[in-house]
C-alpha positions in Angstrom: -15.4 -23.4 36.0 -12.0 -24.4 37.3 -9.6 -22.5 39.5 -6.0 -22.1 38.8 -3.0 -21.1 40.8 0.0 -19.1 39.5 3.1 -21.1 40.2 6.5 -19.3 39.8 8.8 -21.7 37.9 12.3 -22.0 36.6 12.5 -24.6 33.8 14.0 -25.2 30.4 10.7 -26.8 29.4 7.8 -26.0 31.8 5.3 -28.8 32.6 2.3 -28.9 30.3 -1.1 -30.3 30.3 -1.9 -32.7 27.4 -5.6 -31.8 27.3 -7.8 -29.1 28.8 -8.8 -29.8 32.4 -6.3 -32.7 32.8 -5.2 -33.1 36.5 -1.6 -33.9 35.8 1.0 -31.8 33.9 3.7 -33.7 32.1 7.3 -33.5 33.4 10.1 -34.3 31.0 13.6 -35.7 31.6 16.4 -33.2 31.6 18.9 -36.0 31.1 19.3 -39.3 29.3 19.1 -42.5 31.4 19.1 -46.2 30.7 17.2 -48.3 33.2 18.2 -52.0 33.2 15.7 -54.5 34.4 14.9 -53.9 38.1 17.1 -50.8 38.2 16.1 -47.4 39.5 17.5 -43.9 38.9 17.0 -40.4 40.1 16.1 -38.4 37.0 16.3 -34.6 36.9 13.6 -32.6 35.2 15.3 -29.2 35.3 12.1 -27.8 37.0 12.1 -25.8 40.2 8.8 -24.2 41.5 7.6 -22.0 44.3 4.3 -23.3 45.5 2.1 -21.0 47.6 1.5 -22.0 51.2 -1.5 -24.3 51.4 -0.5 -26.1 48.2 1.6 -29.2 47.4 2.6 -31.0 44.2 2.4 -34.7 43.8 4.6 -36.5 41.3 2.9 -39.6 39.9 3.7 -42.2 37.2 2.6 -41.9 33.6 0.1 -44.7 32.9 1.5 -45.4 29.4 5.0 -45.9 30.6 3.8 -48.2 33.3 1.5 -50.3 31.1 3.8 -50.5 28.1 7.3 -50.6 29.6 6.9 -51.3 33.4 8.3 -47.9 34.3 7.0 -46.5 37.6 7.9 -44.1 40.4 9.4 -45.7 43.5 8.0 -43.3 46.0 4.7 -42.6 44.3 3.3 -40.2 44.8 6.4 -38.0 45.4 5.5 -35.0 47.5 6.7 -31.5 46.8 6.1 -29.2 49.8 5.4 -25.5 49.4 8.8 -24.6 51.0 10.9 -26.7 48.6 12.8 -24.7 46.0 15.2 -27.2 44.5 15.0 -29.2 41.3 12.2 -31.7 41.0 13.7 -35.1 40.5 11.8 -38.3 39.8 12.9 -41.8 41.2 12.1 -44.0 38.2 12.0 -47.8 38.5 12.1 -50.4 35.6 9.9 -53.2 36.9 10.3 -55.2 33.7 12.3 -58.4 34.5 13.7 -58.7 31.0 13.9 -55.5 29.0 16.0 -52.4 29.6 14.4 -49.0 28.9 16.1 -45.9 27.7 14.9 -42.4 28.5 16.1 -39.5 26.3 16.3 -35.9 27.3 12.9 -34.4 26.7 10.9 -37.7 27.2 7.8 -37.4 29.3 8.6 -39.3 32.5 6.0 -38.3 35.1 3.0 -36.1 35.9 2.8 -33.4 38.4 -0.6 -32.7 40.2 -0.8 -29.4 42.1 -3.4 -29.4 44.8 -4.5 -27.4 47.8 -3.7 -29.2 51.0 -4.8 -28.9 54.6 -2.3 -29.2 57.4 -3.8 -31.4 60.2 -3.8 -30.6 63.8 -3.2 -34.0 65.7 -5.2 -34.2 68.9 -4.2 -36.9 71.3 -7.1 -38.9 72.8 -7.5 -42.1 74.8 -10.1 -43.7 72.4 -11.1 -43.1 68.8 -14.7 -42.7 67.9 -16.4 -45.8 66.3 -16.9 -46.1 62.5 -18.5 -48.6 60.2 -15.2 -50.0 59.2 -13.6 -50.0 62.6 -10.1 -51.5 62.8 -10.5 -53.8 59.8 -7.4 -53.6 57.7 -5.9 -54.8 54.4 -8.4 -56.4 52.1 -11.3 -55.9 54.5 -13.5 -54.1 52.0 -13.2 -56.5 49.0 -11.4 -59.7 49.7 -13.4 -62.9 49.7 -11.7 -66.0 51.3 -11.7 -69.0 49.0 -13.8 -71.9 50.0 -11.8 -75.0 50.8 -13.1 -78.6 50.8 -16.7 -79.6 50.2 -19.4 -77.1 50.7 -22.0 -77.8 53.4 
């Protein structure tokens, strides 16, 4: 059994889920845009929502656009806070170095995931508790240094 939240919306074409139980609802472009190689653009969706307190919406790339055309979202995931009431716009980027990509009004350009969120209470301390990972950073959980020279 899944839970749902009623989200008040103003939209010429409301977001829709492609399949039952999908996490992301498709957002479509409300305008036509041509993205040259390496170019980015702020693309309107015509969608404005009123999220309840305790919820946020996250705007993420469509995997097909990314894989087939190199189209992604610059600030992925884009975060829509519960207090925001303006139009949801998506900052698209064409990562393809050679091919331009045209977006027509009505094309699916992103997905919106609506989730409950917790607001943290940050508690200043002098020392953090230990953990198995500790302060190990980038690549520490899967990067293997290459062997150089003869093995011993």
